[in-house]
LUMVEXLUM-822801 format. One line per 8 residues: their letters; for each residue x, y, z of C-alpha. Coordinates in steps of 0.02 Angstrom, whole numbers, plus 50000, padded with zeros to 5 digits. Layout:
A	X:Y:Z  ...
END
This chain:
XXXXXXXX	49480:48901:49193  49623:49022:49204  49807:49021:49261  49782:49067:49426  49658:48919:49484  49791:48803:49374  49925:48870:49466  49813:48838:49629
XXXXXXXX	49787:48668:49588  49960:48625:49550  50038:48710:49707  49934:48608:49816  49909:48461:49705  49731:48465:49709  49715:48325:49559  49704:48138:49544
XXXXXXXX	49886:48068:49568  49855:47874:49557  49941:47809:49402  49986:47982:49358  50073:47999:49174  50120:48139:49053  50032:48182:48895  50171:48076:48812
XXXXXXXX	50115:47927:48915  50265:47923:49017  50246:47881:49217  50242:48047:49321  50269:48073:49495  50280:48247:49594  50404:48249:49735  50399:48436:49758
XXXXXXXX	50278:48554:49659  50413:48698:49673  50381:48871:49747  50288:49006:49667  50367:49129:49574  50305:49308:49577  50438:49395:49469  50463:49379:49279
XXXXXXXX	50505:49185:49222  50417:49020:49258  50276:49003:49378  50352:48886:49498  50542:48879:49537  50637:48734:49602  50504:48589:49574  50566:48404:49590
XXXXXXXX	50481:48284:49478  50512:48106:49405  50471:48058:49227  50495:47886:49175  50611:47843:49320  50722:47996:49300  50730:48136:49430  50709:48311:49352
XXXXXXXX	50742:48476:49463  50687:48637:49379  50539:48757:49338  50357:48733:49309  50257:48837:49176  50070:48846:49186  49948:48887:49041  49770:48862:49013
XXXXXXXX	49812:48804:48828  49992:48724:48781  49990:48854:48628  50018:48988:48740  50188:48941:48769  50204:49025:48587  50086:49152:48617  50208:49223:48763
XXXXXXXX	50349:49187:48649  50439:49056:48776  50516:48965:48640  50645:49130:48626  50667:49153:48813  50830:49065:48888  50730:49092:49055  50618:48946:49007
XXXXXXXX	50740:48821:48946  50748:48751:49125  50560:48709:49129  50547:48528:49148  50366:48512:49145  50217:48612:49053  50061:48587:49162  49905:48651:49063
XXXXXXXX	49721:48627:49051  49696:48583:48867  49850:48521:48766  49824:48583:48579  50010:48562:48530  50177:48522:48603  50295:48665:48669  50487:48675:48629
XXXXXXXX	50624:48747:48706  50746:48853:48604  50856:48712:48572  50705:48616:48496  50676:48487:48640  50493:48449:48680  50441:48494:48861  50339:48352:48942
XXXXXXXX	50160:48404:48964  50032:48371:49095  49853:48405:49048  49748:48432:49212  49573:48428:49110  49487:48269:49178  49602:48245:49337  49522:48381:49440
XXXXXXXX	49375:48367:49533  49228:48482:49459  49183:48533:49635  49347:48628:49659  49310:48724:49501  49132:48756:49534  49169:48831:49716  49302:48945:49633
XXXXXXXX	49172:48994:49504  49050:49024:49638  49170:49158:49726  49217:49236:49558  49029:49257:49514  48976:49339:49686  48915:49518:49688  48940:49545:49877
XXXXXXXX	49082:49670:49933  49163:49523:50012  49143:49374:49883  49142:49237:50015  49026:49329:50143  48892:49203:50131  49019:49065:50185  49141:49157:50284
XXXXXXXX	49073:49102:50461  49117:48927:50404  49293:48957:50406  49397:48933:50561  49463:49084:50654  49642:49027:50654  49639:49053:50461  49553:49221:50472
XXXXXXXX	49676:49297:50601  49823:49223:50517  49766:49318:50362  49724:49487:50463  49911:49475:50514  49977:49456:50353  49894:49587:50258  49935:49729:50404
XXXXXXXX	50120:49682:50371  50092:49680:50169  50002:49855:50185  50148:49923:50292  50280:49853:50170  50183:49930:50023  50174:50097:50109  50373:50080:50143
XXXXXXXX	50420:50044:49979  50341:50209:49929  50433:50296:50057  50590:50201:49998  50558:50260:49817  50546:50443:49876  50697:50425:49990  50785:50382:49835
XXXXXXXX	50725:50525:49729  50795:50634:49890  50976:50560:49877  50942:50464:50042  50900:50626:50144  50789:50543:50276  50734:50738:50345  50683:50778:50173
XXXXXXXX	50590:50626:50143  50501:50633:50313  50461:50813:50283  50384:50776:50118  50297:50625:50163  50208:50701:50322  50164:50860:50210  50079:50755:50085
XXXXXXXX	49970:50674:50218  49911:50848:50266  49820:50855:50126  49699:50712:50187  49696:50624:50008  49587:50769:49925  49733:50892:49934  49893:50771:49938
XXXXXXXX	49951:50821:49769  49966:51005:49811  50051:50973:49974  50175:50850:49905  50218:50977:49758  50237:51117:49890  50358:51010:49999  50463:50991:49849
XXXXXXXX	50461:51173:49798  50511:51228:49988  50630:51100:50036  50666:51047:50231  50841:51129:50223  50751:51296:50197  50612:51264:50326  50731:51202:50463
XXXXXXXX	50817:51373:50464  50663:51469:50510  50568:51339:50631  50608:51471:50773  50495:51593:50695  50310:51526:50655  50265:51689:50532  50432:51641:50430
XXXXXXXX	50368:51470:50406  50200:51516:50366  50263:51654:50243  50359:51517:50144  50221:51390:50134  50083:51504:50103  50185:51612:49982  50253:51465:49876
XXXXXXXX	50078:51398:49885  50023:51553:49794  49877:51578:49922  49925:51753:50001  49881:51860:49874  49953:52035:49822  49853:52171:49904  49771:52178:50084
XXXXXXXX	49731:52277:50231  49746:52137:50330  49890:52167:50455  49932:51967:50450  49925:51956:50266  50036:52110:50236  50161:52038:50364  50168:51879:50277
XXXXXXXX	50177:51961:50105  50331:52076:50177  50411:51911:50247  50385:51819:50087  50456:51944:49965  50615:51934:50075  50620:51752:50089  50581:51718:49905
XXXXXXXX	50729:51847:49854  50829:51748:49975  50810:51578:49906  50757:51612:49739  50579:51528:49743  50501:51673:49643  50483:51558:49484  50409:51406:49591
XXXXXXXX	50253:51500:49655  50108:51373:49634  49943:51429:49556  49780:51453:49690  49679:51336:49577  49791:51189:49619  49703:51186:49807  49543:51106:49821
XXXXXXXX	49410:51165:49944  49249:51069:49861  49176:50940:49990  49279:51005:50134  49214:51076:50285  49304:51242:50330  49406:51167:50463  49482:51060:50338
XXXXXXXX	49519:51197:50201  49706:51186:50141  49739:51356:50211  49706:51295:50388  49799:51121:50363  49949:51241:50304  49940:51326:50469  49935:51178:50558
XXXXXXXX	50078:51094:50459  50186:51254:50504  50154:51239:50671  50209:51052:50681  50370:51096:50569  50408:51232:50721  50361:51118:50866  50462:50985:50816
XXXXXXXX	50614:51060:50718  50624:50875:50643  50498:50760:50675  50595:50599:50612  50705:50602:50770  50541:50628:50875  50464:50472:50798  50608:50367:50804
XXXXXXXX	50655:50416:50996  50475:50421:51063  50436:50296:51205  50262:50304:51255  50113:50312:51128  50066:50479:51225  50218:50573:51162  50160:50547:50988
XXXXXXXX	49990:50582:51030  50039:50744:51110  50148:50780:50960  49998:50795:50838  49898:50904:50956  49925:51049:50855  49862:51233:50888  49886:51339:50733
XXXXXXXX	49927:51512:50751  49805:51644:50821  49757:51712:50653  49697:51536:50584  49599:51504:50737  49494:51653:50675  49496:51626:50486  49473:51490:50370
XXXXXXXX	49517:51603:50231  49637:51739:50200  49539:51906:50240  49362:51814:50302  49341:51806:50463  49239:51651:50530  49097:51654:50643  49161:51548:50789
XXXXXXXX	49338:51476:50823  49417:51369:50707  49455:51206:50790  49618:51142:50821  49677:50977:50727  49551:50859:50789  49592:50678:50867  49531:50591:50705
XXXXXXXX	49640:50696:50588  49792:50683:50713  49753:50486:50706  49746:50478:50523  49920:50561:50513  49996:50442:50637  49919:50297:50541  49959:50367:50374
XXXXXXXX	50119:50464:50391  50210:50427:50551  50183:50237:50557  50246:50210:50369  50405:50304:50405  50452:50192:50563  50416:50040:50453  50527:50121:50313
XXXXXXXX	50669:50168:50428  50651:50004:50515  50678:49898:50338  50815:50002:50280  50912:50018:50450  50866:49844:50491  50792:49889:50658  50653:49767:50691
XXXXXXXX	50613:49851:50862  50542:49998:50751  50421:49897:50667  50359:49828:50828  50349:50022:50883  50231:50049:50737  50117:49902:50751  50113:49961:50946
XXXXXXXX	50055:50134:50891  49932:50057:50772  49852:49959:50920  49848:50117:51036  49727:50207:50903  49549:50160:50885  49481:50081:50729  49428:50177:50576
XXXXXXXX	49246:50181:50543  49183:50151:50368  49104:50042:50243  49249:49933:50231  49266:49914:50414  49081:49902:50449  49055:49758:50308  49204:49652:50402
XXXXXXXX	49124:49689:50568  48962:49623:50494  49043:49463:50460  49101:49431:50632  49281:49516:50618  49364:49614:50768  49388:49790:50715  49452:49856:50891
XXXXXXXX	49598:49955:50829  49684:50042:50691  49792:49891:50676  49622:49795:50642  49541:49924:50521  49712:49941:50434  49736:49762:50396  49547:49746:50335
XXXXXXXX	49557:49898:50221  49706:49813:50145  49613:49634:50134  49466:49714:50061  49555:49819:49930  49696:49703:49874  49615:49531:49884  49418:49545:49901
XXXXXXXX	49384:49677:49766  49507:49614:49627  49437:49444:49691  49615:49360:49722  49527:49220:49827  49645:49096:49798  49786:49194:49867  49686:49242:50026
XXXXXXXX	49688:49102:50165  49496:49106:50180  49457:49092:50007  49579:48955:49977  49517:48860:50110  49345:48876:50037  49404:48818:49873  49507:48673:49908
XX	49455:48505:49932  49383:48466:50115
END
């Protein structure tokens, strides 16, 4: 037994309630079990119960053992003075509030059908990627797709929260925040940290002054990234060096230059090298001049798709690294990479802006963009597809990834509509 299952049982009242009595032998009836509290404090708020004919309105606290009340030091915490019922599995002693009054206790051991506990145990002991995979087909489609919609919104809200935190660091500067967020995702996970560090070293207020000259933007990015080097016979490299010497002196950037070893190349195809990605990022910055406004004002999805069709400069069409010519032409930013940038950077920016400015139409636009992008193909989406879940668009795949990572992997089955349906009494 654990607190999660106890809270689930209490929330849905899955226990014998006929002639229900507290452990103090007082008649008990539950009018309202309360609302689950996910923050600090008692587990359920605004419960309404009747004990020995007296109506009580207050909080419910859940513990496996009643002595956990003292283990968690609730007797010293004023937030627990309003607890009107202590719901436990085993009662090994009374709990008291700060003023010394005893909290009425209800022990559920013996009141819960063993089948509920067994069904929960089976899910928790399952070794498959999706714990309920063997029973998944037995749950009705409405519950599955209700969960799909829910987890998509949870994923978007979680990413929006990360952006709001970055926005706070940037003192509510949306352009700098959008620039950093998009720049970070040009790292495509492996190089996310150095890209994010680079966009902090070279702020948008400097970049935007030079978006009419691609060479200068490249010099700022490659120079502060520590990738240009010092001596070269390569004309392009020498031009970058010259530009960067001037710009670094002008903006006092010499002390902030990164080290080359911060950039990762292992396990990357040459088209995904950080040098190529930096060149593509520079081109995007010059093409847009300020992409947040482009995201906000874009109408049809084709406008965004076109925005991310990025062609790096001529040098980086022939080179993967400085001074080393490629055997063939280096590809432009591919469709898959463009889609990932829209999914992980553009869409969350829209959602974050929508939430802060209370502009729900932007949230609708973000979800529409996801629905226009093909579904991601990975081991998680393939597993869901094998269970019969649709994986038609990025909206589906993003939701299924969130479902798997935040519910299936940590086995939060009781918080999942499918898992809860399998555990609860039929």
